[in-house]
N, C-alpha and C positions, 0 to 999 in steps of 0.2 A: 330740189335738184334730184333728178333720177340718175342713179348710178348702178351699172351692172358690174359686179366683181366676178372675174373668171377664176375659179379654183377655190375649193373649200378645205385647203390645208391650213396650217397654223398661220401663215401670212395672210391668206385670203380671209379667213375667219376673223383675225385681229383687225384688218383693214375694214371689213364689213361692220364690226362693232364700233370702231372709231367713227365711221361715216354716220351711223345711226345716232351717235352722240351729238353730231353736228346737225342733225335734223334731216339728213338726206333720206330719200326713198330708195331702198337698196334691194337688189335682187342678186343672189349668189348662184352662179351656174357651175355645177360640179359634174364631170363626165361619169364618174363612178359613184363614190360615196365619200363623205368627209373623212379626211385623214388617209385616203387610199394611196397617196404618193409618198414623198419623202418623209412627211411628218410621222408616218407609222414605222419608219426604220431609222430613227434618230437616236443618237446617244444622249441627246437632250441635256447637254452641259452648258450652263449659263455663264459666260465669261467673256473677257477681252484680253485674255492672258498672252497670247502669242500672235497678235493680229497687227499687221503693218500694211501700208505706211500709217503715219500718225492720224490722218483723218479717219481711217478705217478703225483704228483703235479708239479714237474719240467717240465715234458713233456707237461702237459696241459697249464702251464704258458707260455712256449715258443710258444705254439699254439695260445694263446690269442694274442700275439705279431704278430704272422704270419697273423692272421685275419686283424689286424690293417694295416699291411704292404700291404695286398691285397686290402682292401677297396672295393669300388665299390657299385653298386646297390644291394639292398637286405641285406646290412650290416648296422646295426644301432648301432654305438658306443656310446650309450647314458648312459651306466652304469646300475647298479642294486641297488635298494634301498630295505633294509630289516629292519624290526623292530620286537622287541620281545613283545609278548602279554601275556606271563605268566612267572612265575619264572624259570621253567625248561628251556624254550627257552632263557630267559635272561641270565642264567648262561652258557648255551652252546654257545650263540653268543659271549659273552664276551671272553670266552676261545678261540674261533676261531679267533676273531679279534687279540688277542695277538699272536697267532701262525702265522697268516698271516703276521703280522708286522715283526716278526722275520725272515720270509722268503722274506721280501722286496716286498710284494704284495701290491698294491695300495688299501688302505682302510681308510675311514675317519668316525669318530664319528661326527654327525651333529645334530643341534638343530631342534626342531619341526618347527621353523620359516624357517630355511634353507630348510627343507624337503618340506614345502609348497611352497617355491619359485621354487624349482625344479619341483614339481608336484602340480600345483594349484588345480587340481581336487581330491587331496588326502582327504580321509575322516578324520574328526577330531578325534584324539586319546586321551585317558585319559592323564592327567598330569603325567609326569614321564616316558612316553614312550621313549624308546631309539632307535634312528635311526642310521643306518649304511649305508654309501654309498661306493660302490665298483666302482669307476669311469672308470676303464679300461674294465669292463665287457660289454657285448653287447648281442644283439640277431640278428638272421637272419631270412629271409624268405627262407625256405629250397628249394623251387622250383626254385627260382631265383638263389641261389648259385649253385644248381645242374645244371641248364641250362648254367651257366657261364663256369663250368668246362667241360661240354660236348661239348660246342661250341669250347672251346680252343682245346680240344682233336681232334675234327673233323678238325679244321683248321690246326692241326699238322699232319693230314693224318690218324687219327684213324678211324676204321670202327666200328660202333655201331650196333650190331645185336640184335633186340628184338625178343622174341619168341624162343630163343635158350636155351633150358633146358639142363644143364650139368648134366651128370649122373656118370661120372668117369674121373679120372685123372691118366694117366700112365706116369711114368718118368723113366729116365735112364741117363747114361752118355752122350748119344748123343742128348738129348733134352727131350721134354714132349709132350704128346698128350692128348687132351681133347675129350672125347666121349660124344656125344649128345643123347638125348632121342630118336631122329629119326634115330640113327645109324650113323649119320655123324660125322666127326672128324675134329679137328683143330690142326695143328702142330705148335709148338713154341719152342723157345730156353728156355723160362721161362714162367711158369703159375703163376699168382698172384691171389689167392682166396680172393675176397672181398665180399663173399656171405652173410654177415650179420648173421642173426639168423639161416640160413641154413648151416653155415660153417661146423658144426659137422657132417653133412650128406655127406660131400665130403672129408674132411681131418681129421687127428687125432688131433683135437683141441676140448677139452671138453667145451661145453657151457651149462649154465642153460637152461632148456627146456621151451621156450616161449609158448608152447602149453598148459602148465599147468597154471591154474589160480593162481593169487597171486600177492602181491605188488612188489616182487623182479623183475619179468620179464614183468609185465603188469601194465598198469595204464590208467586211464580215462583222456581224453582231451575233452574239450568242446569249440566250437567256437560260439560266440554270433552273432546275427544279428547286422548290423551297428547301432551305438547309439551316441549320442552327449556327450560322456564322454571324458575327456582330460587325455591322458596317453602317455608318450614318452619312457618309459624304463621298464625293468623287475621289478616287485614288488613281494616280498615274505614275507610271515608270516608263522606261524605254522598251519594256517587254510586255506590259499589260496595263490596260485601263479598265477600272471596275467602278461600278456605282450600284447602289440599292435599286431594285426594280419592283419593290412591293411584295408583301406576303412572304418574305424570306427569300425571294429570288434575287439574283445578281445579274447585271448586264455586263458582258465581257467584250473587250475590243483589243486587238493587237495590230497596230499599223503595219508592222513589218510583214504581215501575212496578206495584206490587201492587194498585192500585185497579182494574186491568183483569183481575185474576186471577179466573177463573170455573171452579169445579171441574167444571162440566159441558161446558166448551169446551176442547178440546185447544189448548195454546199455539201461536200461529202462528210462523212462521219469523222474523218481525220482532222478537219478544222476544229470541231468541237473538242475533240480529244486533245489537240494541242493547246487550246485555250485552257482547258481544265488542268492539263499538266503544269501550266504556269501559275495557276491560282494559288497553290500553297506558298509561292514566293511572296505573295502579298498578304494573305489572310490565313489564320489558323481556323480550326473548326470546319474545314471544307473536305474532310475525309468522306469518301463515298459520294461526292458531288456528281451530278449528271446533268447533261444538257437537255432541256425540253425543246428548244428550237434554235436553229442557226439559219441566218438569212443574209442576203446581200442588200445593204443599204446603198441607195443611189443618191448622190449628192447634187445639189443645184449649184453649179459653178460657172458664172459668167467667164468669158474668154480671158479676161485679165485677172480673175480670181476675186474681184471686188464686187460689192453690192451694186445693183442697178436700181435706180428709183427716179422717175421723172416722166414728163410728157414726151411723146414721140412725134407729135405733129404741132404745127404752128398754131392751129386753132384750139389746141389744148382739149381735145376730145378723147384721146387715148393715152392712158398712163400705164406704165409698166413697173413692176417690182420683181426683182429676181435676186436671190441671195443665198450664199452658202450658210449664213448665220441666221437662218430663219427662226429657230427656237429662241436664241438670245435677243434678236431684234424685235420680235413680234409685238410686245406691249408698247415699245416706242413707236414703231411704224404705224400702229393703230392711230396714234394721235398725229404724227407728222404727215402721213399721206393724206389723211382726212383733211387736214388744214390746207395742204397743197392743192387738193382737188377743189377746195373752196377759195383758192386764190391767194393763200398766205405761204409764201416760200419759206423753206427751212434752210438755215445756214448749215446745219448738220448734214443735210442731204446734197447740198450744193456740189461737192466734189464727185458725186456718183451718178451724174446724168447719163442717160443712154447716148446722148450726142457724142460722147467721146469715142464711139465706135464708127462715126460717120465715114472715116476713111478706110473702114474695114477692120476686122478683128486683129489684135496683135499677133505677131508670130507665135506659134505654139507647136510643140511636138504632138499634141493631142488633137484629135479631130474635133471640129466644131459642128454642132447640130445645125443642119441646113434647113431653112424654111421649106415647108412642103406646099404644093399647090392645093387649094387655091390660096394666093396671097392676099393680104389686105389691100384692096384695089385702089383705095383713095387716100391712103396715108401720105401726108406731105413729107418730103425728105427731111431727115433729122437735122436739127440745127447743130452747128459745131460748138463743142464745149471743150474745156481743157482736159487732156488725158491724165488720169491719175496713174502714177507709177505703179506697175505691178509688184506685188509683194514677192520677196524671196520665197522659194518653196519652204513651207513650214514642216517642221518634224511631226507636228500633230495637227492635222486639219480634218479631224474626224467629224462625223455627223453631229451638228449642234442644234 
């Protein structure tokens, strides 16, 4: 089977690797270079922690286990430590812990002494601080995981073409054709779109428009210079999220600042300064810290907030994947999507078919990315599928 995968981000690379495992002849088309999109601006936290409704939680929980099974360099299964700093956060965290326990998710309430054993560099908190450990969660270094999937795909015979800008997908009963910006074409039995935040420009999958500033689709990330601070896992509070970023660097995120994140405006020095000002609330040994880089991460968010995975046409020639949880889901999607392309449907992906948007995207206050001309000219209208209830707005829907 000949398969063209559009996009060489973490999802496209994982899907390409999975397809080569199944014996497919794979070509990956990437407009710029691998990891140039959302993958390169991800907080890269592997979790199913605050993900609803339950089918979405179940999918992400299975993906956490898939990460542990994959293992390898660039994967850090050190867990996640969270603590509440105010009454609102304390109430929300307690409710989430109970819900996750009912779903058999690994979660532990721990003492301040135990938290200090796990993270000796943890800043001292006021008496009564409630600590929660999520021991199965993890973080990854995206470039290393991306390289692993691309290497596996190449070893399986895949061709990776950078500078290949896709402008149209044509499909029919006999196969599919991808048309490039330079007029070239690539023929395939199946095309899998893993175009991330550009998905809505190629196929009929509505995404929130990441070109519009705001906390839903955009968020600040800052990388510090190397410093002698001790940290081994993801730390989150309602004021700051932090994780190791290699070589003594830390990656910082504060969701309450994201309303000001504009993808067309480089972050000002005040963003990094504010993040650094909050860092001593979390860790000791951060005196003299400075920011090496502050950037705006752009998230891939389908119109109802949930993953999209499935065929778009009745002849099953065009398959689309789009998800906010790309880093978490990648190792699982590698296998599930490859199997579906070969005719084996996944129960885990059943609730996330693109057909749920057949009647149009759900109402939203955020603009939806509209398809640009030329449109896929021969895509058969999407088949109706049950609509998955949209999740309540999450307190923490950061790049994953």
